[in-house]
N, C-alpha and C positions, 0 to 999 in steps of 0.2 A: 539546615540545608545549605545555608550560605557558607558555613565552615566546610562542609563536604565539597562544595563547588570550588572553594579556594584550594583545597587539597588536590583536587583533580587537575586544576590549572598548574599548581606547583609541581605536581608529578611530571607534567608535560615539559616544563622548563628544565627540571632536573635531568630528564631523559635526553636533553640536548636539542630540544625543538623550540627554543626561544627564537623569535623573529630575527632574521639575518639582516643587518643594516645594509642599505645600498645608497648610492648617491642621490642627492636631492633632485627630485623630478625625473629620475632615471626610470625608464619603462623597459621591462624585460622583453627581449625580442621574441616574436612569435605569439605572444599572448594578446588576445583581444579583450574587449569590454565584457563579452559573454564569459570568457575564461575567468576574469577577475570576480565577476558576480558568482560564478559557480564555486570558486574557492571560498568566498565569503559565506555563502549559504550552506555549502556542504560541511564546512568546518564548524559552523554554528549549530547546525542540526545534529551533526555527529556527536558533538559535546553534550547536547541535550539528551540524546538517546542514552548515553552512558550515565549521566547524572540521574535522570528519571528512573532508569532501570536499577541503579544502585539503591535508590529509595524503595523500589518495589521488592527488593530482596529482603527487606526488613518489615515492610508494611503489608505486603500482599497476604491474602488468606489461602488461596488455592495453590496447590503444589504446581499445577501446570503454568500458572502465572509466574511463579518464582523461577521455574525452569526456563520459561521464555525470557524472563529478565536476565538470567545468567547468560543466555545466548547473546542477548543484545550487548551486555557488557563486554563479553569476549570478542565478538565479531566487530563491534563498532570501535573498540579500543584499537584493534589491529588496523581497521580501515583508517581511523584518524591518524595513526602513526605513519602509515604509508602516504597519506595526503600531505601531512606536515613535512615529511622528509622530502617529498617532491617539490613542495613550494619553497623550501629552504634551498634546495639545489638549483631551482630556476629563478631565484630572486623574487618570488611572489609572496613572501611572508607578510608583506604589508597589506595583503588582501585577506589574510586569515582573520576570522571573527575573534575578537578578544574575549567574548563571553557568549553563552547561549542566548537565543533570541528572547526579547522581552516577554513575549507571550508564554514561552516555556518557563521563564523565571517566575511569572505569576502562577502558572500551573503547578510548579514545584512547591510554591508556598501553600497552595490549596491541597495538593496531594499529601503534604506532610501532616495535615490535620485529619486525614481520612484513614480508616482502618477497615479491614475485613472486606466484605463484598462491595462496599461503596468504593473502596480504593481500587479493587480489582477492575470494576466496571469502568471507572474514570481513566485509569491507566491504560487499559487495553483499547478503549475507544481512541485515545490519543495515539497509541502505537499504530493502529490501522491508518489513521489520517496521516501521521508523519511518514509512514512508509509509502503511502500512495503519492504523497508530495515528493518524496525522495526518488522514487522510480521516475517520475516525470522530469525532475531536475537532472538526474544522471543520463536519462535517455536524450534529453536536449543537448547536453554537453557531448555525449558520444556521437550524436548525429551532426551537430552544427557548430561545435567548438572550433576554435582556431588553432590552439596549441595541441600538437600531436601527442605529447606525453600525457596531458590532462585528458584528452579524448580516450586514449588507451586505458588510463586508470578508470575512467567512468565506465567504459565498456566491460572491463574486467570485474568491476564491483556489482554491476547490474544483476547477475544471477543470484548473488547473495541477498540483494535487496528484494528481489522477487520472492525468494524463499522466505525471508522475514515477513513479507506482506501476507503470504499464504498462511504462515504460522500464526500471525496476529489475528487474521480473520477467523481462523479455526478456534483459537482460544477464546476470542471475544464472542464467538457465535454469530459472526456476521458473514452473510453470503456474498459472493462476488457479484456485484451489480454491474459489471462491465457490459458495454453495449456492442461487443464485437459481433460481426456477422457470423452466425452459427449455421447458415444455410437456410433453405426453405423450411417453413414450419411443417411438422408432420401432418399428414392427412388425417381427417377425422375417421375414427373407426366406424365400420358399418353398423349402423343402429337399426338395420332392418327396414330402412325407409327408401332403399334404392328402387328405381323404376324397374319393376319386374314384368313389364308388358301389360297388355290390357287385362282388366279384371275378368275373372272367369264368369261365363254366362250363368244365370240362375238355372238351377235344375228344374226339370219339368215337374210341376206340382199338380198336374192334372187339370189345370184351369185353361188349357189352350182352347181356342175356338174350334169346335168340332162340327161346325155347320149349324143351320137353324134347328131349333128344338122341335121334336116330333109333334104333329098336330094331335089334338085329342080325338079319340075315336068317337063316332056318332053313337 
């Protein structure tokens, strides 16, 4: 897996996305602390999605998991390329993560020893979590970032991330547990216990008081 990771990084450098040097202490105009954090987290998680999904292409058992993994490799490679190109252009390459997060490196080691259903379950659970986190990250940048270009990129990428999250939940068999307001709860169906007015009177059973009993004849 480490060899594969090195190859992915090497490919990025050969493609012309090596960090662009800038003056010591120089800060790109227009970028705030949130933007730098966004670049670091987005680049690290994007690299992790590609690396873990490449592993899934060989270790996954179910076809739908492998198909999902191929989508992740294709879409996240494209997204990573766009992000790195923009950071190079704007002098933000110093904020690009040099490797995927430590948690994902540890996960990669664990997944490399799994096969079949065990791999599918662990990989898909991670994909659901990663894309939930990615949606939050990109929404925050799109709404609150300072750099206009990074905000635009985050907004542009969000529909794809939402699609990935829906796909991941479907393949993993996880239902959307979002707490969005879905309106008032539906009324209970009529179970026949509605107040239908006063109960009907008992029918005459012939026991009504008909006056005093007749006296015995002498």
